[in-house]
C-alpha positions in Angstrom: 82.6 110.6 175.1 80.8 107.4 175.3 83.7 105.1 176.1 85.2 107.2 179.0 83.2 109.0 181.5 84.4 111.2 184.4 81.9 111.6 187.3 81.0 115.3 187.8 82.7 116.5 184.6 80.9 117.4 181.4 83.2 117.3 178.3 82.9 120.6 176.2 84.8 118.8 173.3 82.9 116.1 171.3 85.9 113.7 171.1 83.8 110.9 169.6 82.9 112.9 166.7 86.5 113.8 166.1 87.5 110.1 166.4 84.8 109.0 164.0 86.0 111.6 161.5 89.6 110.4 161.7 88.6 106.9 161.4 86.6 107.6 158.3 89.8 108.9 156.7 91.7 105.9 157.8 89.0 103.5 156.3 89.2 104.9 152.9 92.0 102.4 151.8 89.8 99.6 153.3 86.9 100.7 151.2 89.1 100.7 148.1 90.3 97.1 149.0 86.8 95.9 149.5 85.9 97.4 146.1 88.8 95.6 144.7 87.6 92.3 146.3 84.2 92.6 144.8 85.8 93.3 141.3 88.0 90.3 141.6 85.2 88.1 142.7 83.1 89.3 139.6 86.1 88.7 137.3 86.6 85.2 138.7 82.9 84.5 138.1 83.1 85.8 134.7 86.1 83.5 133.9 84.2 80.6 135.3 81.1 81.4 133.2 83.1 81.8 130.1 84.9 78.5 130.8 81.5 76.8 131.0 80.2 78.4 127.8 83.4 77.5 126.0 83.2 73.9 127.3 79.7 73.8 125.9 80.9 74.9 122.6 83.6 72.4 122.5 81.3 69.6 123.4 79.1 70.7 120.5 82.0 70.4 118.1 82.8 66.9 119.2 79.2 66.0 118.9 79.6 66.7 115.2 82.6 64.7 114.3 83.2 62.3 117.2 82.1 58.7 117.6 78.5 59.6 118.4 78.1 62.2 115.7 74.4 62.4 114.4 75.3 61.6 110.8 75.2 57.9 111.7 72.0 58.0 113.5 69.0 56.2 112.0 65.3 56.5 112.6 62.4 54.4 111.2 59.2 55.8 109.9 56.1 53.5 109.9 53.2 53.9 107.6 50.9 52.4 110.4 52.3 53.1 113.9 49.2 51.5 115.5 50.4 48.1 114.1 54.2 48.3 114.2 56.9 50.7 115.0 60.7 50.4 115.0 63.8 51.9 116.2 67.3 51.7 114.5 70.9 51.7 115.7 73.9 53.2 114.0 74.5 49.7 112.4 71.3 49.8 110.4 71.3 50.7 106.8 69.0 52.8 104.8 66.3 50.6 103.4 62.5 50.1 103.0 60.8 47.0 104.7 57.4 45.6 104.2 56.1 44.1 107.5 52.7 42.4 107.8 51.7 41.8 111.4 49.6 38.6 111.4 49.5 38.1 115.1 51.0 39.7 118.1 52.6 37.7 120.9 50.1 37.1 123.8 50.3 35.6 127.3 48.1 33.1 129.0 45.2 34.9 131.0 42.7 32.7 132.6 39.5 33.9 134.1 37.2 32.0 136.6 33.4 31.8 136.5 31.5 34.3 138.8 32.1 33.4 142.5 30.3 34.5 145.6 31.8 37.3 147.7 32.2 34.7 150.5 34.3 32.4 148.5 37.2 30.8 150.5 40.4 29.6 149.0 41.5 26.4 150.9 45.0 26.0 152.4 47.5 24.0 150.3 50.5 24.1 148.1 49.7 26.0 145.0 52.1 25.3 142.0 52.1 27.3 138.8 54.5 26.8 135.8 55.4 29.5 133.4 57.9 28.6 130.6 59.7 25.8 132.5 59.7 27.8 135.8 57.8 27.0 138.9 56.1 29.3 141.4 55.2 27.5 144.7 52.8 29.2 147.0 52.3 27.6 150.4 48.9 29.3 151.3 47.2 28.9 154.7 43.7 29.7 153.4 41.7 32.8 153.2 39.6 35.1 150.9 40.0 35.3 147.1 41.4 38.8 147.3 44.0 37.7 150.0 45.0 34.7 147.8 45.4 36.9 144.7 47.6 39.3 146.6 49.8 36.6 148.0 50.1 35.0 144.5 51.1 38.4 142.9 53.9 38.9 145.5 55.1 35.4 145.0 54.8 35.6 141.2 57.4 38.3 140.7 58.1 38.9 137.0 56.3 35.5 136.0 52.8 35.8 137.3 50.2 38.0 138.8 46.5 37.6 139.9 43.7 39.9 140.5 40.1 39.9 141.6 37.4 41.9 139.8 33.9 42.4 141.1 31.9 41.6 138.0 28.6 42.3 139.8 27.6 43.8 143.1 27.4 40.4 144.6 29.9 38.3 142.7 33.7 38.4 141.8 35.9 36.7 139.3 39.6 35.6 139.7 42.0 36.4 136.9 45.4 34.5 136.8 47.8 35.8 134.0 51.4 35.0 133.0 53.6 38.1 132.5 55.5 36.3 129.7 54.3 36.2 126.2 55.0 33.4 123.7 53.8 29.8 123.2 56.9 28.6 125.2 55.6 30.5 128.3 52.3 28.6 128.7 50.7 28.9 132.1 50.3 25.4 133.8 48.4 24.9 137.1 49.2 21.8 139.3 48.6 20.6 142.8 46.2 22.7 144.8 46.3 25.2 141.9 44.7 22.7 139.5 42.0 21.9 142.1 41.3 25.6 142.5 41.1 25.9 138.7 38.5 23.2 138.5 36.6 24.5 141.5 36.4 28.0 140.2 35.6 26.9 136.6 38.9 28.3 135.3 39.8 24.9 134.0 38.3 21.5 132.8 40.0 18.2 132.6 40.8 16.9 129.0 43.0 14.2 127.8 46.1 15.4 126.1 45.8 15.7 122.3 49.4 16.7 121.7 51.8 14.4 119.9 55.5 14.4 119.1 56.8 13.5 115.7 60.1 11.6 116.2 63.0 12.0 113.9 64.8 8.7 113.2 66.2 6.8 110.2 63.1 4.6 110.2 61.0 7.6 110.5 62.0 9.3 107.1 60.9 8.1 103.7 61.5 9.1 100.0 59.2 11.8 98.4 59.3 12.5 94.7 62.7 11.2 94.1 64.9 8.3 95.5 66.1 9.0 99.0 69.8 9.8 98.9 71.6 9.1 102.2 74.3 11.5 101.3 72.1 14.4 101.1 70.6 14.2 104.6 71.8 13.4 108.1 70.2 12.4 111.4 72.3 13.1 114.6 70.8 13.2 118.2 67.3 14.0 116.9 68.5 16.7 114.5 67.5 16.2 110.8 69.8 18.1 108.4 69.1 18.4 104.7 71.9 19.5 102.2 71.1 21.5 99.1 68.9 19.6 96.7 67.6 17.1 99.4 64.0 16.2 99.8 62.2 13.6 102.0 59.0 13.1 104.0 58.4 12.3 107.6 55.3 10.1 107.7 52.9 10.7 110.6 51.5 7.2 111.6 48.8 6.9 112.3 47.5 10.2 110.8 46.4 12.8 113.2 43.0 14.7 112.9 43.5 18.4 113.3 41.3 21.0 114.7 41.7 24.8 114.9 43.5 24.6 118.2 46.3 22.3 116.7 49.7 23.9 115.8 52.9 22.4 114.5 55.9 23.4 116.5 59.5 22.7 115.5 63.0 24.3 115.8 64.6 25.3 112.5 68.0 26.5 111.6 68.7 27.8 108.0 72.5 28.1 107.4 73.6 30.1 104.4 76.6 28.3 102.8 79.6 30.3 101.5 81.6 29.1 98.6 81.9 30.0 94.9 81.1 27.7 92.0 84.2 26.5 90.1 84.1 26.7 86.4 84.4 23.3 84.6 87.8 22.8 82.7 88.0 21.6 79.2 88.6 17.7 78.8 92.1 16.7 77.7 90.9 14.1 75.2 92.5 10.6 74.5 96.2 9.9 74.9 97.5 8.5 71.6 100.6 6.2 71.8 103.6 6.6 69.5 103.4 4.6 66.3 107.1 3.6 65.9 109.6 4.0 63.1 111.8 2.0 60.6 115.5 2.3 59.9 117.1 1.2 56.5 120.5 1.9 55.1 121.2 4.5 57.8 117.9 6.2 57.1 115.3 6.4 60.0 111.7 7.0 59.0 109.2 7.9 61.6 105.6 6.6 61.2 102.8 9.3 60.9 101.1 10.1 64.1 97.7 8.8 64.7 94.9 11.4 65.0 91.8 11.5 67.1 89.8 14.4 65.9 87.6 16.0 68.8 84.5 18.2 68.4 84.8 21.8 69.7 84.4 21.8 73.5 81.5 23.8 75.0 81.7 24.6 78.7 78.6 23.4 80.5 76.3 26.1 81.9 76.9 26.9 85.6 73.9 25.7 87.6 71.7 28.6 88.6 71.7 29.8 92.1 68.3 28.9 93.7 66.9 30.7 96.7 63.6 29.2 97.8 62.3 29.8 101.4 59.4 27.3 100.7 60.8 24.2 102.3 58.1 22.8 104.6 54.9 21.0 103.2 51.9 19.2 104.9 50.5 16.2 103.2 46.8 15.5 103.9 44.5 13.1 102.1 46.8 13.0 98.9 46.9 16.7 98.8 50.0 18.9 99.5 49.7 22.1 101.5 52.6 24.6 101.5 53.6 25.8 104.9 55.1 29.3 105.6 58.5 29.9 104.2 61.7 29.8 106.4 64.0 32.7 107.1 67.8 32.5 107.4 69.1 32.0 111.0 72.5 31.0 112.3 70.9 29.4 115.4 67.9 27.2 115.9 64.7 29.2 116.0 61.4 27.8 117.4 58.5 28.4 115.0 54.7 27.7 115.3 52.5 27.0 112.4 48.8 26.9 112.7 48.2 23.8 110.8 44.8 23.3 112.4 43.6 26.2 110.2 45.2 24.9 107.0 44.1 21.2 106.9 41.8 18.7 108.6 44.4 16.0 109.1 48.1 15.4 108.6 49.5 12.3 106.9 53.2 13.5 106.6 55.5 16.5 107.0 57.4 16.8 103.8 60.8 18.8 103.3 62.3 19.9 100.0 65.5 22.0 100.0 65.7 23.4 96.6 68.3 26.0 97.6 71.7 25.7 96.2 73.5 27.5 99.0 71.5 26.8 102.2 71.5 23.9 104.6 68.3 23.2 106.7 68.1 21.6 110.0 65.0 20.7 112.0 64.5 19.2 115.4 61.8 19.1 118.3 58.8 18.5 116.0 55.5 18.2 117.6 51.8 18.7 117.0 50.4 20.7 120.0 46.9 21.6 121.2 47.6 25.2 122.2 44.8 25.2 124.8 46.3 22.2 126.5 47.8 22.7 130.0 48.9 19.3 131.1 45.6 17.4 131.6 43.6 20.6 131.6 42.3 23.3 129.2 41.1 26.7 130.2 37.4 27.2 130.1 37.4 31.0 129.9 40.8 32.1 128.5 41.0 36.0 128.1 44.1 35.3 125.9 46.3 32.3 125.2 50.0 32.1 125.1 51.2 32.4 121.4 54.1 33.7 119.4 54.1 36.9 117.4 53.9 36.0 113.7 54.8 38.6 111.0 55.7 38.5 107.4 58.8 40.4 106.4 59.2 40.9 102.7 57.2 37.8 102.2 59.1 35.6 104.8 57.0 34.5 107.6 58.8 35.0 111.0 57.6 34.1 114.6 59.0 35.2 117.9 57.8 34.7 121.6 57.8 38.5 122.2 56.5 41.7 120.5 59.8 43.4 120.6 62.1 41.8 118.0 65.7 42.8 117.4 67.1 39.8 115.6 65.3 39.9 112.2 66.7 43.0 110.6 70.2 43.9 111.5 70.2 47.1 113.6 66.5 47.5 113.7 64.1 46.6 116.6 60.5 46.0 115.7 57.7 46.6 118.2 54.6 44.8 117.2 51.3 46.5 118.6 48.4 45.0 116.6 47.6 42.8 113.6 47.8 44.8 110.4 45.3 44.6 107.5 47.9 45.3 104.9 51.8 45.3 104.9 53.1 48.1 106.8 55.9 50.1 105.1 59.0 50.8 107.4 61.5 53.2 106.1 65.0 53.2 107.7 66.7 56.6 107.1 69.1 59.2 108.5 67.9 61.2 111.4 68.0 64.5 109.6 66.2 66.4 112.5 68.9 65.3 114.8 71.8 66.4 112.5 70.1 69.7 112.0 69.4 70.2 115.7 73.1 69.4 116.7 74.4 71.9 114.0 71.9 74.5 115.4 73.2 73.8 118.9 76.8 74.4 117.7 75.9 77.7 116.0 74.1 78.8 119.1 77.0 78.0 121.5 79.3 79.8 119.0 77.2 83.0 119.0 77.1 83.0 122.7 80.8 82.9 122.9 81.1 85.8 120.4 78.7 87.9 122.5 80.6 86.9 125.8 83.8 88.1 124.3 82.2 91.5 123.2 80.5 91.9 126.5 83.5 91.1 128.8 86.0 93.2 126.6 84.0 96.3 125.7 82.1 98.9 127.6 79.6 99.7 124.8 76.1 98.6 125.9 75.1 98.4 122.3 76.7 94.9 122.1 74.0 93.7 124.5 71.2 95.3 122.5 72.4 93.8 119.3 72.5 90.2 120.6 68.9 89.6 119.9 68.6 86.1 121.1 69.3 87.2 124.8 66.4 87.1 127.2 65.8 90.1 129.6 67.5 88.2 132.5 70.5 87.5 130.3 70.7 91.1 129.2 70.6 92.2 132.9 73.4 89.8 133.7 75.4 90.9 130.6 75.1 94.5 131.8 76.7 93.7 135.1 79.7 92.0 133.4 80.0 94.7 130.7 83.7 95.6 130.2 84.8 93.4 133.2 87.7 91.9 131.3 88.8 94.8 129.3 92.4 94.6 128.2 92.3 90.7 127.9 93.7 90.4 124.4 93.5 86.7 124.7 89.8 86.8 124.4 89.9 89.0 121.3 92.5 86.7 119.7 90.3 83.8 120.5 87.4 85.4 118.8 89.3 86.2 115.7 90.6 82.6 115.4 87.0 81.1 115.8 85.7 83.5 113.0 88.6 82.5 110.7 87.8 78.8 111.2 84.1 79.4 110.3 85.1 81.1 107.2 87.7 78.7 106.0 87.3 76.0 103.1 87.6 72.4 104.0 88.2 69.3 101.9 85.0 67.1 101.2 84.1 64.4 98.7 82.2 67.1 96.9 85.3 69.3 96.4 84.5 73.0 95.6 80.9 72.2 95.4 80.7 71.7 99.1 83.7 73.1 101.1 82.3 76.1 102.9 79.7 76.5 105.7 77.9 79.2 103.6 77.2 76.4 100.9 75.0 74.5 103.5 73.3 77.7 104.7 75.5 78.9 107.6 77.1 82.4 107.5 77.3 85.8 109.0 74.9 87.5 106.5 72.5 85.4 104.7 70.4 88.3 103.3 69.8 88.9 99.5 72.4 91.2 97.9 71.5 94.9 98.0 70.3 94.8 101.5 71.1 97.8 103.7 73.8 98.0 106.3 73.0 96.0 109.6 75.5 96.6 112.2 74.4 93.5 114.1 75.9 91.4 111.3 79.2 93.1 111.8 79.6 91.4 115.3 80.3 88.0 113.6 77.2 86.2 114.6 76.3 83.1 112.5 72.9 82.7 110.8 71.3 79.4 109.6 69.1 78.9 106.5 67.4 75.8 107.9 65.8 75.0 104.4 69.3 75.1 102.8 70.9 73.0 105.6 68.1 70.4 105.4 68.5 70.1 101.6 72.3 69.7 102.0 71.9 66.9 104.5 69.3 65.2 102.4 71.3 65.5 99.1 74.9 65.2 100.4 74.9 63.7 103.8 78.4 62.3 103.6 79.9 65.6 102.3 78.1 67.6 105.0 79.6 65.3 107.6 83.0 65.7 106.1 82.6 69.5 106.2 82.6 69.2 110.0 85.0 66.4 110.5 86.9 64.4 107.8 89.7 61.9 107.6 91.8 63.0 104.7 94.7 60.6 105.0 92.8 57.3 105.5 94.1 56.5 108.9 90.5 56.3 110.4 91.3 59.4 112.5 89.5 62.7 111.7 92.0 65.5 110.9 90.1 68.2 109.1 86.7 70.1 109.2 85.1 72.9 110.9 84.2 71.0 114.2 87.5 69.3 114.3 89.3 72.7 113.9 87.2 74.4 116.5 87.9 71.5 119.0 91.6 71.8 118.4 91.4 75.5 119.0 89.5 75.3 122.2 91.2 72.3 123.7 94.1 74.3 125.4 91.5 76.8 126.8 89.2 74.4 128.6 91.2 71.4 129.4 92.3 70.7 133.0 95.1 73.0 133.8 94.4 75.0 130.7 94.3 78.7 129.9 91.0 79.4 131.6 91.7 77.3 134.6 94.9 79.3 135.0 92.9 82.5 134.8 90.5 81.3 137.5 93.5 80.1 139.6 95.1 83.5 139.2 91.9 85.2 140.3 91.8 82.9 143.4 95.4 84.0 144.3 94.5 87.6 144.0 91.4 87.2 146.1 93.2 85.3 148.8 95.9 88.2 148.9 93.2 90.8 148.9 91.4 89.0 151.8 94.6 88.9 153.8 95.3 92.5 153.2 91.8 93.4 154.3 92.0 91.3 157.4 95.3 92.9 158.3 94.1 96.4 157.7 91.0 95.9 159.7 93.1 94.8 162.7 95.1 98.1 162.2 92.0 100.2 162.2 90.8 98.5 165.4 94.2 99.3 167.0 94.0 102.8 165.6 90.7 103.5 166.9 91.6 102.1 170.4 94.7 104.3 170.4 92.7 107.4 169.5 90.1 106.7 172.2 93.0 106.3 174.7 94.7 109.5 173.8 91.4 111.6 173.6 90.4 110.0 177.0 93.7 111.3 178.6 93.1 114.6 177.0 89.7 114.9 178.4 90.9 113.8 181.8 93.7 116.6 181.7 91.1 119.2 180.6 88.8 118.1 183.4 91.6 118.3 185.8 92.5 121.7 184.7 88.9 122.8 184.9 88.7 121.4 188.4 91.9 123.3 189.5 90.5 126.4 187.7 87.2 126.2 189.7 89.1 125.6 193.0 91.3 128.6 192.3 88.3 130.7 191.4 86.5 129.6 194.6 89.5 130.4 196.7 89.8 133.9 195.1 86.1 134.6 195.8 86.5 133.4 199.3 89.5 135.7 199.9 87.7 138.7 198.4 84.6 138.1 200.5 86.8 137.9 203.8 88.6 141.2 203.0 85.2 142.9 202.4 84.1 141.8 205.8 
């Protein structure tokens, strides 16, 4: 025996083998408990996996009728994605837009002349302005590259600088604004202006810009007499009521070149209010003519008469909508400026008047609209190349606004991402377009289809999970053709793991019933079943042979039929999945709604599946305690057996010793007698 040894005694009985055999018998209940523990753990894992799959299915149902359902999603197709693209929110409406990109928004980018590699930037305070914001760099002097790196760090999201080796012996400095738009011009001052002159980036030039003041003395009559009731000047804002017209003389006249633009802020308010029909005139009031009385008899005079012609109601004035409000007068000629778009707030616009005329004598305004009020302010003629007292010598690009024409109305914005022109649509301008670009806003059919397909896929997975967990027939795995080899292997390990769980079978039956039911939609019987949009358990042609896989209840999708339904009847298709039938703005019917209602008690916190997992945890904890207790009993049992068999071996050894002593004594006595 390995645990107990007696010096000088060799055991003829293998007590350790006997103990091991006895303990093996004692361990059989432990092995059964350990097998139970493994089964309980696998069942818990199965419940957890099923809970996750069912949660995925429920999320899919809510995705088809909830607030973020794909039926409200819009996308925008562009006929020229190289010129302009667009995105749409749920607030956008289906429409077609014609967008002509005349110019994209650009930023100031100034380049120096070629400089030697040994060029040194002097110490000083370098000041740069971008759109009214200042960047001040206190530089201690150094190389051009070091200066560019310091300026880029200081510039943040407004400014950056870089050095490029244009030849093997020379370099150029590029300073650029990170902000696009005419309002974000780059201005160099202080030591920065000196550096610009020194590097050939700038040259000095007297300012050519000119403000056009708005005042009572600064307006004059145009084609008709000036009517003070039709316009108003308040704090530099000129407002024209419907029907008003006037001119703003520019004295003295300004000679224009191609660098000159007209800048002004404009607000176009749409006036609400219906026209009141004229009432018929009442005509003249005729006094009484009197009477005479004689002999008790009173005689009334005949009533005077004032015959009136038949009254014809005057025609209602036609509603006029004319975006052409601004005109430029030059040398007795009138030049029409781009039309104005409606805007509830002031919008700054830039018009390249230098490319339209050689001079400007006056700015003329005519508001022919019957339902719009026009306001302008901050009018100025600006040389776009002017930066204070300097102009760039070699500008890679100059700050300018994006200009586009939307359905014939010209619009300008300081950026190339424009979200305030078409409600719910964000335009991204990429390059000028030769011809108008067609933008089509429409439903995101692909997103709707993919969401429906995801729901069907999640539904089929639940059907498979229920069959695998509640049945011991491996055929259910083979017939689930969408499973991967890895998924089939995992399914085989879970086959029949929850046999006897009628709750799962009942859930499967309820789900299948929901998928087969009819639901109310705006198309009535024409569209009330999933089969009518291409979703069913067997979409084969009539007369096809028996296919056992289709008896499992898996759903199939005819994508062409589904796409046709979404395109032809988008609202009814949406209502099939989730519909408000009583007008309280809350969905209360539909396939997705019904599935969600069915699954909610299963997957919610503290729901049916959570309780199943909790129950499994309880059984696992009890089983763990039982195993621990039994293992302790086995340890004690083995120790007791070792003790008892040790005593037995000791007794046997003592008996053998006594027997040997007696034998020796007998032999000794026999030998003595023989002697």
